[in-house]
N, CA, C and O atoms as CSV, one atom per row, in Angstrom:
chain,resi,resn,atom,element,x,y,z
A,1,UNK,N,N,0.849,-1.168,0.000
A,1,UNK,CA,C,0.000,0.000,0.000
A,1,UNK,C,C,0.902,1.241,0.000
A,1,UNK,O,O,1.869,1.316,0.757
A,2,UNK,N,N,0.579,2.184,-0.836
A,2,UNK,CA,C,1.374,3.413,-0.890
A,2,UNK,C,C,0.995,4.334,0.269
A,2,UNK,O,O,-0.048,4.161,0.899
A,3,UNK,N,N,1.847,5.302,0.536
A,3,UNK,CA,C,1.582,6.258,1.608
A,3,UNK,C,C,0.286,7.014,1.324
A,3,UNK,O,O,-0.521,7.238,2.226
A,4,UNK,N,N,0.095,7.403,0.071
A,4,UNK,CA,C,-1.124,8.127,-0.302
A,4,UNK,C,C,-2.380,7.309,-0.040
A,4,UNK,O,O,-3.384,7.839,0.436
A,5,UNK,N,N,-2.324,6.020,-0.352
A,5,UNK,CA,C,-3.468,5.141,-0.095
A,5,UNK,C,C,-3.709,4.998,1.404
A,5,UNK,O,O,-4.853,5.024,1.859
A,6,UNK,N,N,-2.651,4.848,2.156
A,6,UNK,CA,C,-2.792,4.714,3.610
A,6,UNK,C,C,-3.411,5.976,4.208
A,6,UNK,O,O,-4.287,5.892,5.069
A,7,UNK,N,N,-2.959,7.134,3.756
A,7,UNK,CA,C,-3.518,8.390,4.251
A,7,UNK,C,C,-4.997,8.480,3.898
A,7,UNK,O,O,-5.810,8.923,4.710
A,8,UNK,N,N,-5.343,8.059,2.684
A,8,UNK,CA,C,-6.743,8.056,2.273
A,8,UNK,C,C,-7.610,7.193,3.177
A,8,UNK,O,O,-8.711,7.595,3.553
A,9,UNK,N,N,-7.125,6.023,3.522
A,9,UNK,CA,C,-7.863,5.124,4.412
A,9,UNK,C,C,-8.016,5.761,5.791
A,9,UNK,O,O,-9.087,5.692,6.395
A,10,UNK,N,N,-6.958,6.374,6.280
A,10,UNK,CA,C,-7.009,7.023,7.600
A,10,UNK,C,C,-8.023,8.159,7.596
A,10,UNK,O,O,-8.833,8.263,8.517
A,11,UNK,N,N,-7.991,9.007,6.579
A,11,UNK,CA,C,-8.925,10.133,6.489
A,11,UNK,C,C,-10.363,9.630,6.375
A,11,UNK,O,O,-11.258,10.154,7.038
A,12,UNK,N,N,-10.583,8.629,5.548
A,12,UNK,CA,C,-11.922,8.061,5.370
A,12,UNK,C,C,-12.452,7.490,6.686
A,12,UNK,O,O,-13.593,7.749,7.070
A,13,UNK,N,N,-11.622,6.720,7.363
A,13,UNK,CA,C,-12.031,6.095,8.629
A,13,UNK,C,C,-12.300,7.153,9.697
A,13,UNK,O,O,-13.257,7.043,10.463
A,14,UNK,N,N,-11.452,8.170,9.741
A,14,UNK,CA,C,-11.661,9.249,10.708
A,14,UNK,C,C,-12.975,9.973,10.429
A,14,UNK,O,O,-13.729,10.275,11.355
A,15,UNK,N,N,-13.249,10.252,9.160
A,15,UNK,CA,C,-14.497,10.935,8.795
A,15,UNK,C,C,-15.715,10.093,9.180
A,15,UNK,O,O,-16.697,10.622,9.701
A,16,UNK,N,N,-15.653,8.798,8.927
A,16,UNK,CA,C,-16.766,7.910,9.284
A,16,UNK,C,C,-17.034,7.933,10.787
A,16,UNK,O,O,-18.177,7.793,11.222
A,17,UNK,N,N,-15.983,8.109,11.571
A,17,UNK,CA,C,-16.105,8.083,13.024
A,17,UNK,C,C,-16.107,9.473,13.657
A,17,UNK,O,O,-15.981,9.620,14.873
A,18,UNK,N,N,-16.253,10.499,12.796
A,18,UNK,CA,C,-16.300,11.894,13.244
A,18,UNK,C,C,-15.099,12.280,14.113
A,18,UNK,O,O,-15.239,12.958,15.131
A,19,UNK,N,N,-13.921,11.831,13.685
A,19,UNK,CA,C,-12.678,12.139,14.379
A,19,UNK,C,C,-11.951,13.242,13.606
A,19,UNK,O,O,-11.712,13.121,12.405
A,20,UNK,N,N,-11.610,14.304,14.306
A,20,UNK,CA,C,-10.905,15.422,13.679
A,20,UNK,C,C,-9.477,15.003,13.323
A,20,UNK,O,O,-8.804,14.314,14.090
A,21,UNK,N,N,-9.038,15.432,12.152
A,21,UNK,CA,C,-7.655,15.201,11.727
A,21,UNK,C,C,-6.936,16.536,11.742
A,21,UNK,O,O,-7.448,17.539,11.246
A,22,UNK,N,N,-5.749,16.535,12.316
A,22,UNK,CA,C,-4.936,17.743,12.393
A,22,UNK,C,C,-3.611,17.445,11.712
A,22,UNK,O,O,-3.009,16.397,11.945
A,23,UNK,N,N,-3.160,18.361,10.874
A,23,UNK,CA,C,-1.874,18.192,10.194
A,23,UNK,C,C,-0.971,19.364,10.545
A,23,UNK,O,O,-1.432,20.488,10.748
A,24,UNK,N,N,0.323,19.081,10.612
A,24,UNK,CA,C,1.314,20.116,10.877
A,24,UNK,C,C,2.406,20.042,9.824
A,24,UNK,O,O,2.825,18.955,9.425
A,25,UNK,N,N,2.860,21.195,9.378
A,25,UNK,CA,C,3.979,21.259,8.445
A,25,UNK,C,C,5.249,20.839,9.174
A,25,UNK,O,O,5.362,21.045,10.382
A,26,UNK,N,N,6.201,20.256,8.461
A,26,UNK,CA,C,7.449,19.844,9.107
A,26,UNK,C,C,8.130,20.971,9.877
A,26,UNK,O,O,8.645,20.746,10.972
A,27,UNK,N,N,8.138,22.175,9.321
A,27,UNK,CA,C,8.765,23.306,9.994
A,27,UNK,C,C,8.080,23.657,11.303
A,27,UNK,O,O,8.733,24.066,12.264
A,28,UNK,N,N,6.766,23.496,11.340
A,28,UNK,CA,C,6.021,23.761,12.568
A,28,UNK,C,C,6.390,22.746,13.639
A,28,UNK,O,O,6.596,23.109,14.797
A,29,UNK,N,N,6.472,21.484,13.258
A,29,UNK,CA,C,6.845,20.433,14.206
A,29,UNK,C,C,8.248,20.699,14.744
A,29,UNK,O,O,8.480,20.625,15.951
A,30,UNK,N,N,9.172,21.005,13.856
A,30,UNK,CA,C,10.551,21.268,14.269
A,30,UNK,C,C,10.623,22.468,15.200
A,30,UNK,O,O,11.359,22.439,16.187
A,31,UNK,N,N,9.870,23.524,14.903
A,31,UNK,CA,C,9.861,24.734,15.722
A,31,UNK,C,C,9.292,24.444,17.106
A,31,UNK,O,O,9.850,24.877,18.114
A,32,UNK,N,N,8.178,23.708,17.155
A,32,UNK,CA,C,7.524,23.419,18.428
A,32,UNK,C,C,8.362,22.483,19.307
A,32,UNK,O,O,8.382,22.629,20.529
A,33,UNK,N,N,9.045,21.530,18.686
A,33,UNK,CA,C,9.761,20.506,19.447
A,33,UNK,C,C,11.210,20.902,19.725
A,33,UNK,O,O,11.691,20.773,20.851
A,34,UNK,N,N,11.897,21.383,18.698
A,34,UNK,CA,C,13.327,21.679,18.838
A,34,UNK,C,C,13.624,23.175,18.980
A,34,UNK,O,O,14.755,23.567,19.269
A,35,UNK,N,N,12.592,24.004,18.774
A,35,UNK,CA,C,12.799,25.441,18.904
A,35,UNK,C,C,13.335,26.109,17.662
A,35,UNK,O,O,13.630,27.304,17.685
A,36,UNK,N,N,13.469,25.368,16.575
A,36,UNK,CA,C,14.019,25.890,15.320
A,36,UNK,C,C,13.310,25.204,14.161
A,36,UNK,O,O,13.404,23.986,14.010
A,37,UNK,N,N,12.609,25.967,13.351
A,37,UNK,CA,C,11.870,25.419,12.226
A,37,UNK,C,C,12.749,24.787,11.161
A,37,UNK,O,O,12.249,24.096,10.273
A,38,UNK,N,N,14.053,25.015,11.242
A,38,UNK,CA,C,14.992,24.420,10.284
A,38,UNK,C,C,15.859,23.338,10.930
A,38,UNK,O,O,16.888,22.951,10.377
A,39,UNK,N,N,15.448,22.859,12.080
A,39,UNK,CA,C,16.224,21.848,12.803
A,39,UNK,C,C,16.397,20.597,11.944
A,39,UNK,O,O,15.496,20.204,11.203
A,40,UNK,N,N,17.570,19.982,12.060
A,40,UNK,CA,C,17.779,18.724,11.341
A,40,UNK,C,C,17.278,17.564,12.198
A,40,UNK,O,O,16.865,17.758,13.341
A,41,UNK,N,N,17.318,16.360,11.633
A,41,UNK,CA,C,16.800,15.173,12.319
A,41,UNK,C,C,17.459,14.948,13.673
A,41,UNK,O,O,16.785,14.606,14.644
A,42,UNK,N,N,18.756,15.136,13.739
A,42,UNK,CA,C,19.478,14.917,14.995
A,42,UNK,C,C,19.018,15.895,16.074
A,42,UNK,O,O,18.903,15.522,17.241
A,43,UNK,N,N,18.757,17.140,15.690
A,43,UNK,CA,C,18.294,18.140,16.653
A,43,UNK,C,C,16.909,17.775,17.186
A,43,UNK,O,O,16.635,17.919,18.377
A,44,UNK,N,N,16.044,17.303,16.291
A,44,UNK,CA,C,14.702,16.902,16.706
A,44,UNK,C,C,14.785,15.686,17.626
A,44,UNK,O,O,14.106,15.629,18.650
A,45,UNK,N,N,15.614,14.721,17.259
A,45,UNK,CA,C,15.779,13.534,18.097
A,45,UNK,C,C,16.300,13.917,19.486
A,45,UNK,O,O,15.842,13.388,20.499
A,46,UNK,N,N,17.248,14.830,19.519
A,46,UNK,CA,C,17.794,15.286,20.807
A,46,UNK,C,C,16.690,15.935,21.648
A,46,UNK,O,O,16.588,15.682,22.848
A,47,UNK,N,N,15.873,16.766,21.014
A,47,UNK,CA,C,14.790,17.441,21.733
A,47,UNK,C,C,13.770,16.429,22.259
A,47,UNK,O,O,13.281,16.567,23.380
A,48,UNK,N,N,13.449,15.415,21.456
A,48,UNK,CA,C,12.518,14.373,21.899
A,48,UNK,C,C,13.089,13.656,23.118
A,48,UNK,O,O,12.381,13.416,24.097
A,49,UNK,N,N,14.356,13.320,23.050
A,49,UNK,CA,C,14.995,12.640,24.188
A,49,UNK,C,C,15.046,13.528,25.426
A,49,UNK,O,O,14.905,13.041,26.547
A,50,UNK,N,N,15.247,14.829,25.227
A,50,UNK,CA,C,15.285,15.754,26.362
A,50,UNK,C,C,13.957,15.754,27.115
A,50,UNK,O,O,13.928,15.804,28.345
A,51,UNK,N,N,12.861,15.699,26.364
A,51,UNK,CA,C,11.536,15.745,26.984
A,51,UNK,C,C,11.122,14.382,27.525
A,51,UNK,O,O,10.611,14.285,28.641
A,52,UNK,N,N,11.337,13.336,26.744
A,52,UNK,CA,C,10.816,12.020,27.099
A,52,UNK,C,C,11.813,11.102,27.782
A,52,UNK,O,O,11.447,10.027,28.256
A,53,UNK,N,N,13.057,11.515,27.834
A,53,UNK,CA,C,14.065,10.708,28.499
A,53,UNK,C,C,15.048,10.119,27.510
A,53,UNK,O,O,14.685,9.841,26.367
A,54,UNK,N,N,16.282,9.924,27.929
A,54,UNK,CA,C,17.344,9.497,27.018
A,54,UNK,C,C,17.322,8.020,26.651
A,54,UNK,O,O,17.920,7.621,25.652
A,55,UNK,N,N,16.647,7.214,27.440
A,55,UNK,CA,C,16.705,5.775,27.187
A,55,UNK,C,C,15.503,5.319,26.373
A,55,UNK,O,O,14.379,5.273,26.872
A,56,UNK,N,N,15.754,4.989,25.138
A,56,UNK,CA,C,14.719,4.424,24.283
A,56,UNK,C,C,15.202,3.031,23.937
A,56,UNK,O,O,16.132,2.869,23.147
A,57,UNK,N,N,14.587,2.046,24.513
A,57,UNK,CA,C,15.041,0.663,24.367
A,57,UNK,C,C,13.891,-0.240,23.960
A,57,UNK,O,O,12.727,0.048,24.242
A,58,UNK,N,N,14.221,-1.309,23.310
A,58,UNK,CA,C,13.209,-2.309,22.981
A,58,UNK,C,C,13.030,-3.236,24.172
A,58,UNK,O,O,13.752,-3.127,25.163
A,59,UNK,N,N,12.082,-4.137,24.078
A,59,UNK,CA,C,11.817,-5.064,25.185
A,59,UNK,C,C,13.026,-5.919,25.535
A,59,UNK,O,O,13.226,-6.280,26.694
A,60,UNK,N,N,13.829,-6.240,24.527
A,60,UNK,CA,C,14.997,-7.077,24.806
A,60,UNK,C,C,16.213,-6.225,25.182
A,60,UNK,O,O,17.346,-6.705,25.179
A,61,UNK,N,N,15.960,-4.964,25.502
A,61,UNK,CA,C,16.980,-4.020,25.954
A,61,UNK,C,C,18.040,-3.696,24.900
A,61,UNK,O,O,19.110,-3.191,25.239
A,62,UNK,N,N,17.761,-3.976,23.649
A,62,UNK,CA,C,18.653,-3.561,22.571
A,62,UNK,C,C,18.246,-2.181,22.094
A,62,UNK,O,O,17.157,-1.711,22.422
A,63,UNK,N,N,19.088,-1.534,21.338
A,63,UNK,CA,C,18.744,-0.221,20.814
A,63,UNK,C,C,17.668,-0.372,19.745
A,63,UNK,O,O,17.655,-1.346,18.992
A,64,UNK,N,N,16.773,0.598,19.692
A,64,UNK,CA,C,15.719,0.590,18.683
A,64,UNK,C,C,16.143,1.469,17.509
A,64,UNK,O,O,17.136,2.192,17.588
A,65,UNK,N,N,15.393,1.399,16.443
A,65,UNK,CA,C,15.576,2.313,15.319
A,65,UNK,C,C,14.794,3.565,15.692
A,65,UNK,O,O,13.567,3.597,15.601
A,66,UNK,N,N,15.509,4.579,16.106
A,66,UNK,CA,C,14.880,5.748,16.716
A,66,UNK,C,C,14.372,6.755,15.685
A,66,UNK,O,O,13.523,7.578,16.027
A,67,UNK,N,N,14.846,6.729,14.453
A,67,UNK,CA,C,14.452,7.736,13.464
A,67,UNK,C,C,12.947,7.857,13.314
A,67,UNK,O,O,12.396,8.936,13.533
A,68,UNK,N,N,12.271,6.782,12.947
A,68,UNK,CA,C,10.831,6.830,12.720
A,68,UNK,C,C,10.073,7.075,14.016
A,68,UNK,O,O,9.081,7.803,14.034
A,69,UNK,N,N,10.537,6.472,15.086
A,69,UNK,CA,C,9.895,6.674,16.388
A,69,UNK,C,C,9.984,8.136,16.807
A,69,UNK,O,O,9.006,8.714,17.282
A,70,UNK,N,N,11.146,8.725,16.630
A,70,UNK,CA,C,11.332,10.133,17.010
A,70,UNK,C,C,10.439,11.031,16.174
A,70,UNK,O,O,9.887,12.003,16.690
A,71,UNK,N,N,10.288,10.726,14.892
A,71,UNK,CA,C,9.398,11.527,14.038
A,71,UNK,C,C,7.965,11.464,14.565
A,71,UNK,O,O,7.302,12.494,14.693
A,72,UNK,N,N,7.494,10.273,14.867
A,72,UNK,CA,C,6.122,10.106,15.366
A,72,UNK,C,C,5.946,10.793,16.714
A,72,UNK,O,O,4.935,11.453,16.951
A,73,UNK,N,N,6.927,10.637,17.594
A,73,UNK,CA,C,6.857,11.276,18.902
A,73,UNK,C,C,6.901,12.796,18.780
A,73,UNK,O,O,6.233,13.500,19.538
A,74,UNK,N,N,7.679,13.301,17.836
A,74,UNK,CA,C,7.758,14.749,17.619
A,74,UNK,C,C,6.411,15.302,17.164
A,74,UNK,O,O,6.008,16.380,17.601
A,75,UNK,N,N,5.716,14.581,16.297
A,75,UNK,CA,C,4.388,15.013,15.849
A,75,UNK,C,C,3.431,15.040,17.041
A,75,UNK,O,O,2.681,16.000,17.214
A,76,UNK,N,N,3.457,13.990,17.859
A,76,UNK,CA,C,2.588,13.932,19.036
A,76,UNK,C,C,2.912,15.060,20.015
A,76,UNK,O,O,2.009,15.684,20.573
A,77,UNK,N,N,4.196,15.315,20.219
A,77,UNK,CA,C,4.599,16.395,21.117
A,77,UNK,C,C,4.144,17.746,20.576
A,77,UNK,O,O,3.656,18.586,21.332
A,78,UNK,N,N,4.299,17.958,19.290
A,78,UNK,CA,C,3.867,19.203,18.654
A,78,UNK,C,C,2.369,19.411,18.902
A,78,UNK,O,O,1.941,20.506,19.267
A,79,UNK,N,N,1.595,18.375,18.703
A,79,UNK,CA,C,0.147,18.490,18.910
A,79,UNK,C,C,-0.164,18.810,20.371
A,79,UNK,O,O,-1.013,19.654,20.657
A,80,UNK,N,N,0.516,18.144,21.282
A,80,UNK,CA,C,0.301,18.413,22.707
A,80,UNK,C,C,0.654,19.866,23.046
A,80,UNK,O,O,-0.076,20.527,23.784
A,81,UNK,N,N,1.766,20.356,22.509
A,81,UNK,CA,C,2.177,21.735,22.760
A,81,UNK,C,C,1.166,22.722,22.178
A,81,UNK,O,O,0.863,23.742,22.797
A,82,UNK,N,N,0.642,22.415,20.983
A,82,UNK,CA,C,-0.371,23.281,20.356
A,82,UNK,C,C,-1.645,23.309,21.186
A,82,UNK,O,O,-2.233,24.372,21.382
A,83,UNK,N,N,-2.081,22.140,21.680
A,83,UNK,CA,C,-3.266,22.082,22.518
A,83,UNK,C,C,-3.061,22.899,23.786
A,83,UNK,O,O,-3.968,23.600,24.234
A,84,UNK,N,N,-1.877,22.808,24.358
A,84,UNK,CA,C,-1.572,23.586,25.568
A,84,UNK,C,C,-1.640,25.073,25.280
A,84,UNK,O,O,-2.147,25.843,26.096
A,85,UNK,N,N,-1.127,25.488,24.113
A,85,UNK,CA,C,-1.204,26.899,23.710
A,85,UNK,C,C,-2.655,27.354,23.618
A,85,UNK,O,O,-3.001,28.435,24.095
A,86,UNK,N,N,-3.511,26.526,23.002
A,86,UNK,CA,C,-4.933,26.864,22.845
A,86,UNK,C,C,-5.608,27.002,24.192
A,86,UNK,O,O,-6.393,27.929,24.396
A,87,UNK,N,N,-5.317,26.095,25.119
A,87,UNK,CA,C,-5.914,26.162,26.447
A,87,UNK,C,C,-5.467,27.439,27.148
A,87,UNK,O,O,-6.269,28.097,27.811
A,88,UNK,N,N,-4.191,27.795,27.005
A,88,UNK,CA,C,-3.678,29.015,27.640
A,88,UNK,C,C,-4.348,30.262,27.079
A,88,UNK,O,O,-4.666,31.193,27.819
A,89,UNK,N,N,-4.560,30.274,25.759
A,89,UNK,CA,C,-5.202,31.428,25.114
A,89,UNK,C,C,-6.659,31.574,25.548
A,89,UNK,O,O,-7.140,32.685,25.771
A,90,UNK,N,N,-7.356,30.443,25.665
A,90,UNK,CA,C,-8.785,30.459,25.953
A,90,UNK,C,C,-9.103,30.447,27.447
A,90,UNK,O,O,-10.267,30.509,27.845
A,91,UNK,N,N,-8.064,30.368,28.260
A,91,UNK,CA,C,-8.224,30.435,29.703
A,91,UNK,C,C,-8.794,29.204,30.261
A,91,UNK,O,O,-8.991,29.108,31.472
């Protein structure tokens, strides 16, 4: 399945279940997480580790492939930070 097809399925399923979809540009994620909209992957990974802790391990205590995990965690962190901003603005 291509990425475009997967996104289509996600959007369709979310719409059927009345779930809001939020998207962020890469620069926005980098700015919210690493403090710099032009941050490279290593800077974003460092920022994720700073917030969530330095030890990212698999169940067998080996190192994980952190690239994709860090990207997903950065998106989640960005959304959490945005929600916090909205709550602060709206009191």
